[in-house]
N, C-alpha and C positions, 0 to 999 in steps of 0.2 A: 449525558452525552446530545448532541444536537445532529449527531446525522447518524440516525432508527436507522433508515434505509440499509447503512452499509451492508451489513450483514448478508441479507438478501441479493444486495443484487452484485456483490463479490461472489455468491452459490451460484449465482442464474448463469455464470461465462461456464462455460463448455472445457471440461475439466480439473475445473478448480477443488481445491480441498482444502478442509479446515483442521487445525489442528491447537493446541491449547499447548505452549511450551512453559512448563511447572516451575523452569530453573529461571527461566528471566520473565515470566511470568505473562505472557505474548500469547493472545490470540494471532496464529497467522495464518495467510490465504497463500498456499499455493499453487505453482501448476509444474508435472512434473518433476514435481519436489525440488522442486526452488524454491522459495519465498519470491513474494513478488508485492506482500503488503502485512500488515503487522498492527492488530489493537494492542499498545503498550496501558498494560493495566497500571495502578495503583499500588501499597500495600492494602487495600481499600477492596479492588478488584472494579476498580472504574477506570474506565481509561482516562488513560492519560495523555496517551499521544495517537495520532492514527501513522502509522509508516510506510512510505511508501516511495519506488526507486523511478527520478527520472533521467533523460538526459542531463548532463552537467549545466550546458548554458540553458535550460528550459526553469530549471530547480533552481540559479542563482538568479535568475531573471524574477520568477514566481517569487521569493525570498525576499527579493527589493522593493514588492510589489506591496506585499500581504505582514504586518507582522505575528502573525498568526502561524506562518513557516516557517521553519528553522530549518535548518541543518540536520539530518539523519541524528536523531538519538539514540545514542549508544551503534552506530552504524557509522559507515562509512562513510564521513561530510560532503562528499564529491558528488556520489552515487544516489543518495537515498535523500529524501526531505518527512519529516514530522510534522504535522499538523492537529494542532488545539483541535482536541474536538467537542467543546463549547466556542470557537472563534467566529469570528466575520468570512472566512472563508466561503462563496457562495456555491451551495449545493450543486449546481452544473460546472464547475469549474471541478470540487473537487470527483464528480463522478469522469471528470473526460482529464484528470489525474491515476486515476483507478486503469481510467481505460486505457492508457498511456503507459503505464511500470504495467500491465498484462503484456501488450502488443511488445514490452523490451523484452520483458522475460522468453517472452512466446519466442523470439522471435531469434532467442540465443540456443535454440536447439534445429538440430540438421532438419531436412525438407520433411525426412522419414518421421523423426518424433514428433513431429507436430502433426503430420495427418496422423499421427495413434490418438494423441494428446484429444485432438478436436472430433474426432470418431466415435 
């Protein structure tokens, strides 16, 4: 996988937890129990896609700009996007997308819950 930094990057965000959903063979990154990103593994345990949530308009725009960004793999195609882990999406753009996914899910919680997560 080209984006070897992704695990440390996501785990350094406040309130993030990581698990392996064995049934899906996905490494999931969650905040407050809600997934905001995942590394979808193939049958050999190698990254197949990086999946994250974005505003629908932004996701659609990025899918038009990059062949390596597609509608969410096994997810709601409107809100989720999947990125080829060996593709040509620049690191800075992927970091920005991961940040937005984190913020999008965090903002879905009440203010009180957000404070609990971030403290």
